[in-house]
N, C-alpha and C positions, 0 to 999 in steps of 0.2 A: 281293507286293513293293511295288506302288504304295500299298496300304493302309498298309503299314508306314512308307513314306516320309511319307505324309500325316500319320499319327499322330505320327511323330517331329517333323515340322515344327510341328504343333499344340503338342506338348509343349515344344518349344524356344521357341515364341512365348509360351506361358504362363510359362515360367521367366524369360524376359527381362522380361515385364510385372511379375512378382513382384519381381525384382531391382531394377527401376526404382522400384517402390513402396517397397522397403526402403531404397534409397539416398535417396529423397525424404523419408523419414520418419526423423527423428533417433532414435538408440538410446534405448530406455527410455521413449519418449513415447507419448502417445495416438496410435495409428495413423492417426487421422483428421486429424492436424495435421502440416504440414510445418515445417521450421525457420523459415522466414520467417513463417508464421502464429503460431508460438510467440513469436517476437520481438515480434510486434504485441500479444500478450497481456501483455507486461511494459511497458517504456517509461521506466524511470527512467534519466536520463542522469547520468553521473558524470565526464564529461570536463572541465567547466569551470563547475560550478555554484557553487563556493565555499560560503560560509556565509551568503549573503544579507546581511542587515543586522547580522550578528554578534550575535544574541540568544543569549547564553550564560548558563548557570547559572540554573535555575529556582529562585527564592527560596523556594518552598513545598516542593518535593519533597525537598531535601537533608536537611532536619531530621526527616523523617517515617520512622518505623520501618516495616518491611514484613513481611508474614507469609511462611511457608514455601511457601504456595501461594495463588493468586488467580485467579479466573475471573469477570470482570465479568458474565457471563451469569447468574450466581447471584444477582445483586443488582439488575439492571435488564434491561428487555426491549429488545432491539435490533430495528431494522427489518430486513426481509428483505435478504439479501445481494444486491447488484447485480452486473451483468455488464458489464465494460468492452468486451466484444466484440473485434473485430479492429481495435483502435486502442490505441496506446501511451499511454494516459491514466491509468495506475495512480496516478500522483502525485495527480491530482485526486480519485480515489476514496478514497485513503488519508487525505489531509488533510481532505477533507469528512467522511469517516466518523468521524475523531477529533473534529472540531468538533461534529458531531451528537450524539456520545456525551457530550461536555462540556456541551452545552446541556441534555441530559436530566438530567445530574447537577446542573447549576446550578439549574434551576427546575422539573424534572420535566416539561419540555415536549418533545413529539415534533415534530421538524422534518425535512422532506425537502428538502435543499438541492441546488443544481444543480452537479453535476460539470462539465457543459457550460460553465457560466459561468467556473468556475476555469480550465479547460483551454483552451477556445476563445477566451474573451475575455481572461483573465489571461495566457495563454501565447502563443496564436497570433495574436491581433489587436492587442494593445496593446504593440507594441515600444517606443513612446515612453516609457512609464513605466519599462520595464526599463533603458532607456538612462539616464534621469534618476537611477535608484537605483544602478545598478551600473556605469554608463559603458561598457556593452557591450550588444550585441544578439545574440539567438539565433533561428534559425528553429525554430519549434515547430509540430509537426503530428502526426497519427496515426503517421506513419512515424518521426519523429525522437524523439518522447517529450519529457520536460521534466525540470527539476530540482526537488528538494524544497523548498529554501529560498525561491526566488522564488514558488512556489505559496503558501507560508505568508505571505510578505510581501504577496502580492495579497489574501489573506483579511484581513490586518491593516490594510492601507492603504485597500482599497476595498470589502471585504466580499463577500458572495455572495447571489444571489437564490434564491428557492424553485425547486424542480424544475418546478413548474407554469409558472413564468415562462420557463424555458429547458430543456425536456426534452432529455435526452441521446440521442444515437444515435452509432454507431461509424463515423463518417466526418468529414472536416474540415468541420465546420459553420461557417457565417459567424457572427460575433458579433452581427450585425444581427438574428439570429433571436431574440435575447433581448427580452423584452417591454418593458423600460424600463431606462435606465441606473441602476446602483446608486446614483449620487450623488444621485438624486432623493429617495431615502428613507433613506440611510445616516446622515444627520445628525439623525434623529428619535429616536435612542436605541434603535434596533432591536437585537436580540440577535444579529444575523448578522455584525456587524463585530467581529473579534477585538480584545480589549483589548490583547493582547500574544501573543507566542509565544516559545518557548525551544528552543534546539538543545542536546541533551545527548549527548555522546559516551560510549560504553562503554569497555571496557578492563579492565585487571586488577581495578579496582573495579567489578565487574560488577553490583553492587547498584544503580548509578545508575538504569538504566531501571526497576528494581523499586521503588525509592523513588518514582519519578515515576508509576508505574502505580497506586499507592495513591490518587493524585489523579484517576485515570480513564484510560481508553484513550488511546493516542497513536499517532502514525504512525512507522513504522520502515522501514529499508531492508534488503534481503536480495539474495542472488544466486540466481538460478534456473537449475537444470539440467534436462535433458530428462525425468528420471524424476519430477520434481515434478508434471508434468502427469498422470501416472498415479496419483497419490496418492489413496487412498480412505479410510484410517482408520489409527489407531495413531500412533506416533511416527515422523515422517519423519527418516530418517538417509540422507544422500545416498550413492548408489552411486558409488564413485570412477571407475567405467568410463563413466559417462554424460557427455554433452556439455554444455558451457556454452551457455546461451541468452542471458542478459543480466541486468541489474540490475532490481530490482522494488521496489515500495513497497506495504506492507500496513498494516492497523490491528493493533496489538499490544494484546490485551485481557487477558493474563494469563500465568501461568507455573506450573510445579510443580517444586519442588525436592525433594519427598519421593518422587517416582516413581523406579523403578529406573533409568530413563533420564530425567534431567531435561529438561524441554522448555518452550518458549514456546507460547503459544496465540495464533493469528493469525486474523484475519478477512480473507479474500481478496476479490478483485473479479472472480471468474470464475463467478459465479452459484451457485445452491444445488445444482446437479447435480455440482459438483466437490467432492472431499473429503468432510468430514462436514457436509453441508448448507452448504458454503461456508467452513467453518472447518478449521483443521489444527493438529496438534501438531508443532512443529519442534524437533529436538534442539538443546540448548544447547551450542554448541561452546566450545572453550577461549577464555576471554576475553582471554588473552594474545596471541591472534591478531589482535585488533582493531588496525586501522591506519587513519590518516586518508587513505589513498590506496588505489588498486586497487579490486577487487571488494568490495562491502560484505558484512559478516557480520551475521546477525540479532542485534539488540540493541546493535550498535555505534554506529549513527547514528540518533538519535531526535528527533522533532519534537513538541513539547508545546504545544498551544493553550491560551490562557487566555481564558476568556469574561468579559464585562463584568459580573461579579458573583461572590460567594463560592461556592465549591463546597459543595454540600449534604453535610456530612460524616456525615449519618445513613446514607449509603450505604457508609461504610467499615467495615462489619461484619466483613470479614475480619481486621482487626486484633484484634478481640475473639475471634473463633472460631479463628483460626490461630496467634495469638501473633506477636510481632514479632522482628525481627533488628536 
């Protein structure tokens, strides 16, 4: 009898432990991540970001036809996918990733730029510049995340240093860790200061981000649910039973309208062990669901960097191979 009671007690303890783990881990997610940890793997704020300095309507992309499918990995080599770790700095990884790709298209130059500079100096340390530009201040940290438009404005107004000048780590790093102020070299004609940037909304005219993609990868917003952390391959279509985690920002590098399930192609910032080497196919939802408020939908809110020079159009082979629309 005593042995039975002991065994029953052990079984109940194990059951309670398992139940606790299940409660602590959101439905459909990697069982190694709690909801709080998943939130730190995103970080896009949508509460009060606005449109920055109102850079609308890319003058280049609107008149460009686009193919039925496009994957920029077929025409240029990307650097290894980085990992933002347990810090809500996705905005820095998406904007810097898009800028690095545009630099490669502009002059065929590989650059490894500092996400830490954009997030910890542009967001967390330089509140004064945000007040001058927006007449408001925000607390920016690994826990709070940041907005897309101010990150692009920082790249446009102040530029970004190399990764070697300010290597990234996933904690609230002081901006003083940067090797030297950007202003010491941004006036020398270097290629790390954006010439301009554009904000392009999606909507019923869903071809807008596709027109822009012909000019190169761009940064885009999306909403992440718990099942996205368990994604491995194929086209991701959200399970409606999964839980909302938060808003996220990624690099949009292509799309496929010919597939049985049309999809976007994204480059994430969760390392190469996630998804397909750090990349994913994400289902193209109904463009009529795009709205300028609420949780963002993939392809609806896009940030397009313009580098200080002409795009190398020899890379635009998809227009020849795939035909235009």
